[in-house]
C-alpha positions as CSV (number, residue, x, y, z in Angstrom):
1,X,0.0,0.0,0.0
2,X,1.2,3.5,-0.6
3,X,1.3,6.5,1.6
4,X,-1.7,8.8,1.2
5,X,-1.3,11.6,-1.4
6,X,-1.9,14.3,1.3
7,X,0.9,12.9,3.4
8,X,3.2,12.7,0.5
9,X,2.5,16.3,-0.5
10,X,3.3,17.5,3.0
11,X,6.4,15.4,3.0
12,X,7.6,16.8,-0.3
13,X,7.2,20.3,1.1
14,X,9.6,19.5,3.9
15,X,12.1,16.9,2.6
16,X,13.8,15.9,-0.5
17,X,15.8,13.2,-2.3
18,X,16.9,9.9,-0.8
19,X,14.6,10.2,2.3
20,X,11.4,10.6,0.2
21,X,12.5,7.7,-2.0
22,X,13.1,5.6,1.1
23,X,9.6,6.4,2.6
24,X,7.9,5.6,-0.7
25,X,9.7,2.3,-0.9
26,X,9.0,1.6,2.8
27,X,5.3,2.2,2.3
28,X,5.2,-0.9,0.0
29,X,6.0,-3.2,2.9
30,X,4.8,-1.3,5.9
31,X,2.3,1.5,5.7
32,X,2.4,2.0,9.4
33,X,6.2,2.4,9.5
34,X,6.1,4.8,6.6
35,X,3.4,6.9,8.2
36,X,5.4,6.9,11.5
37,X,8.3,8.2,9.6
38,X,6.2,11.1,8.2
39,X,4.8,11.8,11.7
40,X,8.2,12.0,13.2
41,X,9.3,14.4,10.5
42,X,6.7,16.8,11.9
43,X,6.7,16.0,15.6
44,X,10.5,15.8,16.0
45,X,11.8,18.0,13.3
46,X,10.1,20.6,11.1
47,X,6.9,20.7,13.2
48,X,8.8,22.1,16.3
49,X,7.6,25.5,17.4
50,X,10.2,27.2,19.5
51,X,13.2,27.2,17.1
52,X,13.0,28.6,13.6
53,X,12.9,26.2,10.6
54,X,16.2,27.6,9.6
55,X,17.7,26.8,13.0
56,X,16.2,23.4,13.0
57,X,17.7,22.6,9.6
58,X,21.1,23.9,10.7
59,X,21.0,21.7,13.8
60,X,20.1,18.7,11.5
61,X,23.0,19.5,9.2
62,X,25.5,19.7,12.1
63,X,24.3,16.4,13.6
64,X,24.5,14.7,10.2
65,X,28.0,16.1,9.7
66,X,29.1,14.7,13.1
67,X,27.8,11.3,12.0
68,X,29.5,11.5,8.6
69,X,26.1,10.8,6.9
70,X,26.4,12.3,3.4
71,X,22.9,11.5,2.4
72,X,21.4,13.2,5.5
73,X,23.7,16.2,5.1
74,X,22.4,16.7,1.5
75,X,18.8,16.3,2.6
76,X,19.0,18.8,5.4
77,X,21.0,21.2,3.4
78,X,18.2,21.3,0.8
79,X,15.8,22.0,3.6
80,X,18.0,24.8,4.9
81,X,18.2,26.4,1.5
82,X,14.4,26.5,1.5
83,X,14.6,28.6,4.6
84,X,17.2,30.9,3.2
85,X,20.2,29.9,5.1
86,X,23.3,32.0,4.4
87,X,26.9,31.0,3.6
88,X,28.2,32.4,6.9
89,X,25.6,30.4,8.9
90,X,26.6,27.1,7.1
91,X,30.3,27.9,7.7
92,X,29.6,28.5,11.4
93,X,28.0,25.1,11.9
94,X,30.8,23.4,10.0
95,X,33.3,25.0,12.3
96,X,31.3,24.2,15.5
97,X,30.9,20.6,14.5
98,X,34.6,20.2,13.7
99,X,35.6,21.7,17.1
100,X,33.3,19.4,19.0
101,X,34.5,16.3,17.1
102,X,38.1,17.3,17.7
103,X,37.4,17.9,21.4
104,X,35.8,14.5,21.7
105,X,39.1,12.8,20.9
106,X,40.1,13.9,24.4
107,X,37.1,12.3,26.0
108,X,38.0,10.3,29.1
109,X,41.6,11.5,28.6
110,X,42.0,12.3,32.3
111,X,41.8,8.6,33.2
112,X,45.0,8.0,31.1
113,X,46.9,10.9,32.6
114,X,48.6,8.8,35.3
115,X,50.0,6.4,32.7
116,X,51.3,9.3,30.6
117,X,52.9,11.0,33.7
118,X,54.6,7.7,34.6
119,X,56.2,7.4,31.1
120,X,57.2,11.0,30.3
121,X,59.6,13.6,31.6
122,X,57.7,16.5,30.1
123,X,58.0,19.7,32.2
124,X,54.5,21.1,32.9
125,X,54.4,24.8,32.6
126,X,52.0,24.9,35.5
127,X,52.0,28.7,36.3
128,X,51.6,29.7,32.7
129,X,48.9,27.1,32.2
130,X,47.0,28.2,35.3
131,X,47.0,31.8,34.1
132,X,45.7,30.8,30.7
133,X,42.9,28.6,32.2
134,X,41.8,31.3,34.6
135,X,41.7,33.8,31.6
136,X,39.6,31.3,29.6
137,X,37.2,30.9,32.5
138,X,36.9,34.7,32.8
139,X,36.3,35.1,29.1
140,X,33.6,32.5,29.1
141,X,32.0,34.3,32.0
142,X,31.0,30.9,33.4
143,X,33.9,29.3,35.1
144,X,33.3,26.2,33.0
145,X,36.3,24.1,32.1
146,X,35.9,20.5,31.0
147,X,38.2,18.1,32.9
148,X,39.8,16.7,29.8
149,X,40.9,20.2,28.9
150,X,42.8,20.5,32.2
151,X,44.2,17.0,31.7
152,X,45.5,18.0,28.2
153,X,47.3,20.9,29.7
154,X,49.2,18.5,32.0
155,X,50.3,16.4,29.1
156,X,51.2,18.7,26.1
157,X,51.4,22.4,26.3
158,X,51.4,22.6,22.5
159,X,48.2,20.7,22.2
160,X,46.7,22.7,25.0
161,X,47.5,26.0,23.2
162,X,46.2,24.6,19.9
163,X,42.9,23.7,21.6
164,X,42.7,27.2,23.0
165,X,43.0,28.5,19.4
166,X,40.1,26.3,18.3
167,X,38.0,27.5,21.3
168,X,38.7,31.1,20.2
169,X,37.4,30.3,16.7
170,X,34.2,28.9,18.2
171,X,33.7,32.0,20.2
172,X,34.0,34.2,17.0
173,X,31.1,33.1,14.7
174,X,30.6,34.9,11.4
175,X,26.8,35.1,11.7
176,X,25.2,32.9,14.4
177,X,24.6,34.4,17.9
178,X,26.3,32.7,20.8
179,X,23.1,31.1,22.1
180,X,22.7,29.3,18.7
181,X,26.4,28.4,18.7
182,X,26.1,26.7,22.1
183,X,22.9,25.0,21.1
184,X,24.6,23.5,17.9
185,X,27.6,22.4,20.0
186,X,25.3,20.8,22.5
187,X,23.3,18.9,19.8
188,X,26.5,17.6,18.2
189,X,27.8,16.6,21.7
190,X,24.5,14.8,22.4
191,X,24.7,12.9,19.0
192,X,28.2,11.6,19.7
193,X,27.5,11.1,23.4
194,X,30.3,13.5,24.6
195,X,29.1,14.0,28.2
196,X,31.5,16.7,29.3
197,X,30.7,19.0,26.5
198,X,26.9,18.2,26.8
199,X,27.1,19.6,30.3
200,X,29.4,22.5,29.4
201,X,27.5,23.7,26.4
202,X,24.1,23.3,28.0
203,X,25.1,25.6,30.8
204,X,26.5,28.1,28.3
205,X,23.3,27.9,26.3
206,X,21.2,28.8,29.4
207,X,23.7,31.5,30.3
208,X,22.9,33.2,27.0
209,X,19.1,33.2,27.6
210,X,18.3,29.8,26.1
211,X,14.9,28.3,27.1
212,X,13.7,24.8,28.0
213,X,11.4,24.9,25.0
214,X,14.3,25.7,22.6
215,X,16.3,22.9,24.2
216,X,13.5,20.4,23.8
217,X,13.3,21.3,20.1
218,X,17.0,20.8,19.7
219,X,16.9,17.4,21.5
220,X,13.9,16.3,19.4
221,X,15.7,17.2,16.2
222,X,18.9,15.5,17.2
223,X,16.9,12.3,18.0
224,X,15.2,12.5,14.7
225,X,18.4,12.9,12.6
226,X,20.2,10.2,14.5
227,X,17.4,7.7,14.0
228,X,16.5,8.8,10.5
229,X,19.8,7.7,9.1
230,X,18.6,4.1,9.4
231,X,15.8,4.9,6.9
232,X,17.9,6.9,4.5
233,X,20.8,4.4,4.6
234,X,18.4,1.5,3.9
235,X,17.0,3.0,0.7
236,X,19.1,0.8,-1.7
237,X,18.2,-2.3,0.2
238,X,14.5,-1.5,0.1
239,X,14.7,-1.6,-3.7
240,X,15.5,-5.3,-3.4
241,X,13.0,-6.3,-0.7
242,X,10.7,-7.9,-3.3
243,X,13.1,-10.8,-3.6
244,X,12.7,-11.7,0.1
245,X,10.1,-14.2,1.4
246,X,7.0,-12.7,3.1
247,X,7.4,-14.8,6.2
């Protein structure tokens, strides 16, 4: 059975390409699953009410980027174009996503610090590092400092300084306001399960006037994009489903 024409029309208005193809194929085998996909598109993504459609699509692009899902990136970029996203806004979310992914390589790094200290003679520039950390805390106006950031400072001063440069880039977006920057960073952190940055960026988001309702929209969209890749990625397989037995 096929998805109702009315549902398809609504879907075409909000999504394009591989995802639409996948839903059409899916409807041949499970109308309920196809309709559930359409429902989630509205309830978890473009039907949200507290973030703009542009912001929702930017969040979707950033989460797709973090997962390396080219098909989803393309789909959500087309949606963002519909809502008149600008070049600087796209460049901002690319930069934010890259920073969070690079930061995630240090996740749980603190637990390894004792092993590193036992096998190195590196001199820690403690006084200089402490001054820099205190300045960063002051600049952030939050006192937030992820533990793995401090752990990195005890291991490699060069990597520590490089990470500071990356942080400075994050704090200087071309177009997005800082509340949006922190919400994108939170969503990417949530998608890759980077707990320290989830906590840090959530506090920064609220510090910039973010609301629970906006946060709920961001979480819903992140959940949608993360789960939606299963449908998009399965499109080619769905084309061959007719060859499988019915039971």
